[in-house]
C-alpha positions in Angstrom: 180.8 -69.9 -3.6 177.1 -70.0 -2.5 176.1 -69.1 1.0 173.1 -69.5 3.3 171.7 -67.1 5.8 170.6 -69.2 8.8 168.5 -67.6 11.6 167.5 -69.2 14.9 163.7 -68.6 15.1 162.7 -70.6 18.3 164.1 -71.0 21.7 166.1 -74.1 22.6 164.4 -74.5 26.0 162.9 -78.0 26.3 164.8 -79.3 23.2 166.7 -82.5 23.2 170.5 -82.3 23.7 171.1 -83.4 20.1 169.2 -80.4 18.8 171.0 -78.0 21.1 174.4 -79.3 20.0 173.4 -79.1 16.3 172.3 -75.5 16.7 175.5 -74.7 18.6 177.4 -76.3 15.7 175.8 -73.9 13.4 177.1 -71.1 15.6 173.7 -69.9 16.8 173.2 -69.1 20.5 170.3 -66.5 20.8 166.9 -66.2 19.2 166.9 -64.1 16.0 170.7 -64.4 15.7 171.8 -64.8 12.1 174.9 -66.4 10.6 176.1 -66.6 7.0 177.4 -70.1 6.4 178.8 -71.9 3.3 176.2 -73.9 1.3 177.5 -77.5 1.5 176.1 -80.9 2.3 177.1 -80.9 6.0 175.5 -77.5 6.7 172.4 -78.5 4.9 172.1 -81.7 6.9 172.4 -79.8 10.1 169.7 -77.4 9.0 167.5 -80.3 8.1 167.8 -81.8 11.5 166.7 -78.6 13.3 164.4 -77.2 10.5 161.7 -76.6 13.1 164.0 -74.2 15.0 165.8 -72.3 12.2 165.1 -70.7 8.9 167.5 -70.7 6.0 167.6 -68.6 2.8 170.2 -68.2 0.1 172.4 -65.1 0.1 172.2 -63.1 -3.1 175.7 -62.4 -4.3 176.5 -58.9 -5.5 177.8 -58.9 -9.0 180.1 -55.9 -9.5 
């Protein structure tokens, strides 16, 4: 299953409550914190809503 590495790049100070709740839903609380999340439509929609606060990149899978 594909995964995304999501990192909070900007502070939530001054952001609307909707954006704060979306970032919390992604499991991010501190700046430069990174989470690995499944790549599905709901996660991508959350990332799209707060794309000005986070960065997302695909995780390369190790083939062994």
